[in-house]
N, C-alpha and C positions, 0 to 999 in steps of 0.2 A: 581496290583491296586496302589501300592505305587509309581511306576514309572510315571503313568499317572497323579497322583495327584501332584507330584513334577514338571512335565512339565507344568501343568496348572498354578501352583503357579508362576513358572518362567515366563511364558508368561504374566500373569497378572502384575507382577512386571515390566517386560520390557515395556509393553504397558502403564502402569502408569508413568514410567519414561519418555517415549517419549512424552506423552500428557502434562506432567508437563513442559518439556523443550519448547514445542511449545507454551504453554500458557505464560510462562515467556518471551519468545521472543516477543510475541504479546503485552504484557503489557508494556515492558520496551523500545520498539522501539519508535523513534520519526520520524514523517513524514518529507520529505524534505522541505515542505512549512514552517513548524514550525522552522526547522533549519535555513532556509533563513531569516525568520522574526526575529529570535533571534540574528542573526549576525548584523543586522542593516545596512549592506552595500548596497548601491544603486547599485553599480557595479555588485554585486553577483545577485541581483534580476533581473537586466537587462540582464545578461548573461542567466539566466534561462528562460526568457520570449521567446515566439516563435518569430522567425524572420519574418514570413509572416503575413500579415493582414488577419483577419478572414472575412472581408467583400468582396463581389465580386467586380470586377473592376469598375462597374457602380455605386456602393455604394447603390444599392437598396436592402434592406433586405427582405421586404414583396413583394409578387407578386401584380402587379397592376391589378385592375379590370377595364377593358376597357369597354366603353359604345358605 
């Protein structure tokens, strides 16, 4: 009985440590968009922007309703 109790206590401590590390990583990380905005460099923002246009070639976003 003592061995099982020690194993459960060890497992609880290991799970608590892993959860604490994951929570600390989520709280302290900063997203890439915040890092780019903090730099204030236009060149860095333009490099991160997509190179292709999101619009279709004809420029029509909404479908046309023909009559």
